[in-house]
MDAnalysis code that builds the backbone (N, CA, C; Angstrom):
import MDAnalysis as mda
import numpy as np

u = mda.Universe.empty(327, n_residues=109, atom_resindex=np.repeat(np.arange(109), 3), trajectory=True)
u.add_TopologyAttr("name", ["N", "CA", "C"] * 109)
u.add_TopologyAttr("resid", np.arange(1, 110))
u.add_TopologyAttr("resname", ["MET", "THR", "THR", "LYS", "ALA", "THR", "ALA", "PRO", "SER", "ALA", "ILE", "VAL", "THR", "THR", "THR", "THR", "VAL", "PRO", "VAL", "MET", "LEU", "ALA", "THR", "ALA", "GLU", "TYR", "GLU", "SER", "ALA", "LEU", "ALA", "PRO", "PRO", "PRO", "PHE", "CYS", "GLY", "LEU", "THR", "ASP", "GLU", "ILE", "SER", "GLU", "GLY", "TRP", "LEU", "SER", "ARG", "PHE", "GLU", "LYS", "TYR", "VAL", "THR", "TYR", "ARG", "GLY", "PHE", "LEU", "ASP", "ARG", "GLU", "LYS", "LEU", "ASN", "LEU", "LEU", "ALA", "VAL", "LEU", "LEU", "ARG", "ASP", "SER", "ALA", "GLY", "ASP", "TRP", "LEU", "ASP", "MET", "LEU", "ASP", "ASP", "ARG", "THR", "ARG", "ASN", "ASN", "TRP", "ALA", "LEU", "THR", "GLN", "ALA", "ALA", "PHE", "GLN", "GLN", "ARG", "PHE", "LYS", "ASP", "SER", "ASP", "LEU", "LEU", "PRO"])
u.atoms.positions = np.array([
    [1.169, -1.212, 0.238],
    [-0.169, 0.220, 0.353],
    [1.101, 1.115, -0.172],
    [0.315, 1.916, -0.459],
    [1.680, 3.394, -0.939],
    [0.671, 4.254, -0.549],
    [1.096, 5.727, 0.386],
    [0.192, 6.677, 0.462],
    [0.844, 7.712, -0.381],
    [0.208, 8.426, -1.070],
    [0.884, 9.782, -1.395],
    [0.597, 10.771, -0.233],
    [2.013, 11.912, -0.586],
    [2.077, 12.607, 0.729],
    [1.340, 13.912, -0.341],
    [0.246, 14.589, 0.578],
    [-0.335, 15.488, -0.346],
    [0.048, 16.871, 0.419],
    [0.187, 18.179, 0.087],
    [0.517, 19.319, 0.966],
    [-1.019, 19.518, 1.772],
    [-1.171, 19.803, 2.707],
    [-2.264, 20.205, 3.482],
    [-2.529, 21.935, 2.890],
    [-3.605, 21.518, 2.721],
    [-4.493, 22.592, 1.514],
    [-4.915, 24.356, 2.569],
    [-4.279, 25.031, 1.566],
    [-4.292, 26.661, 3.074],
    [-5.636, 26.780, 2.480],
    [-6.082, 27.677, 3.608],
    [-7.820, 28.471, 3.396],
    [-7.230, 29.408, 2.987],
    [-7.575, 30.054, 2.370],
    [-6.904, 31.954, 2.135],
    [-8.327, 32.749, 2.577],
    [-9.012, 33.342, 3.820],
    [-9.656, 34.251, 3.639],
    [-9.161, 35.533, 3.746],
    [-10.146, 36.220, 3.095],
    [-9.829, 37.367, 3.251],
    [-10.549, 38.805, 3.457],
    [-10.432, 39.638, 4.098],
    [-11.165, 40.317, 5.518],
    [-10.941, 42.282, 4.213],
    [-10.200, 41.646, 3.370],
    [-10.566, 43.192, 2.738],
    [-11.955, 43.996, 2.126],
    [-12.839, 42.834, 1.832],
    [-14.486, 43.562, 1.912],
    [-14.377, 44.606, 3.206],
    [-14.556, 43.447, 4.274],
    [-15.083, 44.012, 5.145],
    [-14.146, 45.803, 6.609],
    [-12.936, 45.169, 5.852],
    [-12.139, 46.266, 6.604],
    [-12.259, 47.682, 6.052],
    [-12.226, 47.234, 4.079],
    [-12.798, 48.658, 3.973],
    [-14.356, 49.125, 4.130],
    [-15.422, 48.501, 3.830],
    [-16.101, 49.004, 4.633],
    [-16.881, 49.722, 6.190],
    [-16.248, 48.790, 7.607],
    [-15.205, 49.639, 8.275],
    [-14.912, 51.230, 8.216],
    [-13.671, 50.889, 7.564],
    [-13.076, 51.674, 7.279],
    [-13.787, 52.855, 7.272],
    [-14.527, 52.860, 5.571],
    [-15.714, 53.329, 5.181],
    [-16.819, 54.517, 6.345],
    [-17.463, 53.169, 6.957],
    [-17.721, 53.523, 7.998],
    [-17.857, 54.611, 8.663],
    [-16.273, 54.265, 9.610],
    [-15.927, 55.549, 10.325],
    [-15.221, 57.040, 9.332],
    [-14.539, 56.566, 8.264],
    [-14.411, 57.360, 7.998],
    [-15.665, 58.420, 7.369],
    [-17.358, 57.854, 7.331],
    [-18.352, 59.133, 7.049],
    [-19.060, 59.243, 8.196],
    [-18.509, 58.999, 9.638],
    [-19.223, 59.180, 10.566],
    [-18.234, 60.129, 10.850],
    [-16.825, 60.665, 11.046],
    [-15.876, 61.507, 10.815],
    [-16.363, 62.948, 9.822],
    [-16.085, 62.665, 8.398],
    [-16.456, 63.760, 7.720],
    [-17.734, 64.838, 7.843],
    [-17.243, 65.713, 7.459],
    [-18.755, 66.702, 7.875],
    [-19.605, 66.426, 6.573],
    [-21.172, 66.970, 7.639],
    [-21.729, 66.867, 6.849],
    [-21.809, 67.936, 5.709],
    [-22.972, 67.898, 4.487],
    [-23.322, 68.909, 3.621],
    [-23.687, 69.943, 4.374],
    [-23.172, 71.223, 4.202],
    [-24.140, 72.289, 4.430],
    [-23.920, 73.282, 2.709],
    [-25.801, 73.919, 3.681],
    [-26.415, 74.059, 2.656],
    [-26.472, 75.552, 2.478],
    [-26.787, 76.562, 3.464],
    [-26.405, 77.753, 3.804],
    [-27.619, 78.208, 4.323],
    [-28.513, 77.797, 5.409],
    [-29.931, 77.551, 5.855],
    [-29.640, 78.202, 6.887],
    [-30.877, 79.644, 7.350],
    [-30.384, 79.849, 8.065],
    [-30.228, 79.714, 9.887],
    [-30.519, 78.610, 10.285],
    [-30.719, 77.187, 10.600],
    [-29.292, 76.928, 11.290],
    [-28.190, 76.545, 10.057],
    [-27.553, 75.777, 10.001],
    [-26.414, 77.187, 10.949],
    [-25.320, 76.450, 11.740],
    [-24.461, 77.241, 11.974],
    [-23.183, 76.646, 11.391],
    [-23.022, 77.986, 10.924],
    [-21.367, 77.888, 9.736],
    [-20.584, 77.820, 10.182],
    [-20.144, 78.783, 11.378],
    [-19.133, 79.096, 12.473],
    [-18.427, 77.539, 12.884],
    [-19.505, 76.859, 13.400],
    [-19.439, 75.292, 13.816],
    [-19.032, 74.098, 12.756],
    [-19.806, 74.552, 11.847],
    [-19.714, 73.305, 10.580],
    [-18.262, 73.510, 9.821],
    [-18.189, 74.690, 9.945],
    [-16.445, 75.389, 9.232],
    [-15.490, 74.956, 9.983],
    [-15.438, 74.618, 11.188],
    [-14.755, 74.363, 12.284],
    [-14.525, 72.514, 11.953],
    [-15.660, 72.104, 11.992],
    [-15.344, 70.924, 11.826],
    [-14.425, 70.248, 10.139],
    [-15.109, 71.791, 9.336],
    [-14.994, 71.072, 8.662],
    [-13.094, 70.930, 8.290],
    [-12.483, 71.638, 8.811],
    [-11.181, 72.414, 9.338],
    [-10.790, 70.876, 9.977],
    [-10.978, 70.259, 11.489],
    [-10.434, 69.231, 11.523],
    [-10.432, 68.171, 11.233],
    [-11.387, 67.634, 10.324],
    [-11.869, 66.818, 9.237],
    [-10.009, 66.650, 7.908],
    [-10.296, 67.774, 7.277],
    [-9.595, 68.065, 6.678],
    [-7.761, 67.856, 7.552],
    [-7.517, 68.360, 8.618],
    [-6.547, 68.690, 9.317],
    [-6.080, 66.810, 9.515],
    [-7.373, 66.413, 9.973],
    [-7.361, 64.977, 10.043],
    [-6.639, 64.249, 8.799],
    [-7.366, 64.639, 7.774],
    [-7.072, 63.649, 6.623],
    [-5.736, 64.247, 5.904],
    [-4.791, 64.984, 6.545],
    [-3.237, 65.723, 5.530],
    [-3.690, 66.486, 4.300],
    [-5.277, 67.195, 4.221],
    [-5.430, 67.437, 2.652],
    [-4.649, 68.819, 2.134],
    [-3.912, 68.608, 1.318],
    [-3.317, 70.169, 0.817],
    [-4.839, 70.264, 0.446],
    [-4.093, 72.037, -0.147],
    [-5.044, 72.982, -0.370],
    [-6.111, 73.343, -0.584],
    [-5.738, 72.301, -2.001],
    [-6.613, 71.627, -3.735],
    [-7.646, 70.606, -3.255],
    [-7.333, 69.757, -2.212],
    [-7.856, 68.679, -1.679],
    [-9.354, 69.233, -0.487],
    [-9.148, 70.620, 0.071],
    [-9.786, 71.568, 0.917],
    [-10.604, 71.364, -0.104],
    [-10.572, 72.465, -1.139],
    [-11.522, 73.122, -2.193],
    [-12.031, 72.515, -2.761],
    [-11.701, 70.669, -3.112],
    [-12.237, 70.054, -4.605],
    [-13.537, 69.444, -2.860],
    [-13.210, 69.433, -1.519],
    [-14.278, 68.623, -0.422],
    [-15.048, 69.463, -0.297],
    [-14.869, 71.147, 0.107],
    [-15.756, 72.176, -0.163],
    [-16.803, 71.538, -1.183],
    [-16.241, 71.805, -2.426],
    [-16.794, 71.802, -3.219],
    [-17.613, 70.883, -3.430],
    [-17.625, 70.138, -3.110],
    [-18.562, 68.267, -3.104],
    [-19.556, 68.586, -1.786],
    [-19.451, 69.181, -0.739],
    [-20.420, 69.861, 0.417],
    [-20.987, 70.508, 1.246],
    [-20.767, 71.622, 0.157],
    [-21.673, 72.507, -0.208],
    [-23.034, 73.278, -1.817],
    [-23.796, 72.815, -0.528],
    [-25.448, 72.061, -1.331],
    [-26.238, 72.967, -1.718],
    [-27.184, 72.919, -2.368],
    [-28.324, 74.370, -2.520],
    [-27.387, 75.760, -2.636],
    [-28.063, 76.561, -1.772],
    [-27.456, 78.247, -1.826],
    [-26.572, 78.188, -1.640],
    [-25.651, 77.664, -0.597],
    [-24.101, 77.411, -0.496],
    [-23.553, 77.114, -2.152],
    [-23.881, 76.094, -2.198],
    [-23.138, 74.919, -3.284],
    [-23.088, 76.729, -4.488],
    [-24.057, 77.440, -5.137],
    [-24.578, 78.260, -6.016],
    [-23.295, 79.464, -5.248],
    [-23.304, 79.288, -4.020],
    [-22.543, 81.107, -3.483],
    [-21.513, 79.952, -4.388],
    [-20.988, 79.628, -4.058],
    [-19.417, 79.623, -4.552],
    [-19.165, 78.943, -5.427],
    [-19.736, 78.135, -6.510],
    [-20.161, 78.501, -8.079],
    [-19.872, 80.066, -8.682],
    [-20.303, 80.812, -7.635],
    [-20.564, 82.441, -8.269],
    [-19.361, 83.367, -7.756],
    [-18.074, 82.641, -7.472],
    [-16.993, 83.502, -6.893],
    [-15.849, 83.107, -8.131],
    [-15.368, 84.482, -7.701],
    [-14.409, 84.129, -9.460],
    [-13.414, 84.115, -9.090],
    [-12.414, 83.128, -9.919],
    [-11.981, 82.112, -10.263],
    [-11.316, 82.148, -9.465],
    [-10.753, 83.813, -9.111],
    [-8.788, 83.582, -7.901],
    [-8.792, 83.278, -6.394],
    [-10.605, 84.165, -6.534],
    [-11.002, 83.379, -5.190],
    [-11.171, 81.392, -4.793],
    [-11.663, 81.588, -5.780],
    [-12.729, 79.753, -5.700],
    [-11.098, 78.464, -5.849],
    [-10.008, 79.090, -6.632],
    [-9.152, 78.401, -6.273],
    [-7.884, 78.576, -5.376],
    [-7.622, 79.612, -4.075],
    [-7.297, 80.133, -3.083],
    [-7.830, 79.795, -1.710],
    [-6.957, 78.549, -1.000],
    [-8.330, 77.933, 0.175],
    [-8.359, 79.562, 0.799],
    [-7.215, 79.582, 1.178],
    [-7.561, 81.026, 2.521],
    [-8.457, 82.070, 1.625],
    [-8.690, 82.807, 0.864],
    [-9.237, 82.996, 0.046],
    [-10.744, 83.284, 0.028],
    [-11.076, 81.476, -0.135],
    [-12.179, 80.952, -0.547],
    [-12.964, 80.701, 1.691],
    [-12.247, 80.016, 2.008],
    [-12.236, 80.575, 3.270],
    [-12.819, 81.853, 4.140],
    [-12.117, 82.688, 3.662],
    [-12.628, 84.115, 4.377],
    [-13.847, 84.431, 3.874],
    [-13.911, 83.517, 2.105],
    [-15.478, 84.615, 1.720],
    [-16.540, 83.780, 1.929],
    [-16.181, 81.919, 3.014],
    [-17.117, 81.428, 3.099],
    [-17.674, 82.202, 4.801],
    [-16.846, 82.959, 5.483],
    [-17.007, 83.327, 6.689],
    [-17.887, 84.343, 6.465],
    [-16.932, 85.431, 6.033],
    [-17.944, 86.675, 5.356],
    [-19.774, 86.248, 5.074],
    [-19.693, 85.382, 4.053],
    [-21.008, 85.443, 3.296],
    [-21.672, 84.021, 4.818],
    [-21.302, 83.274, 5.117],
    [-22.286, 82.527, 5.809],
    [-22.098, 83.317, 7.726],
    [-20.804, 84.014, 8.197],
    [-21.216, 84.497, 9.613],
    [-22.714, 83.961, 9.744],
    [-22.613, 83.964, 11.396],
    [-24.127, 83.706, 11.674],
    [-24.007, 85.265, 12.720],
    [-25.394, 85.861, 12.505],
    [-25.926, 86.568, 12.944],
    [-26.059, 87.116, 14.098],
    [-25.589, 87.852, 14.913],
    [-26.293, 88.400, 16.662],
    [-27.931, 88.584, 16.475],
    [-28.063, 88.464, 15.274],
    [-29.400, 88.819, 14.888],
    [-30.508, 87.636, 15.570],
    [-30.174, 86.422, 15.135],
    [-30.879, 85.240, 15.314],
    [-30.700, 84.573, 15.914],
    [-31.935, 83.980, 16.653],
    [-31.937, 82.941, 18.466],
    [-31.598, 82.421, 18.518],
])
């Protein structure tokens, strides 16, 4: 009687998909929500959360501008689209313009 030796079968498990989903959920929880420019939105708080998130992610100015363009919706998105090219392509100028345009009014409750 001859017994043929065989290599043990390797069990391959991959955790790529669950890890990617967990990472995406974590990132989604950290990312700021969209900003629409409504009177009940607190622009200073939103911008602060945005800045913390882009700092955490290590974004360069171009990436900050790109993310801002995605997150500004409705009238806030329209406002961004109306900025001149020089302002819209410079993070510091866009940030200052955002603060000026959407600053929280002391008159609002």
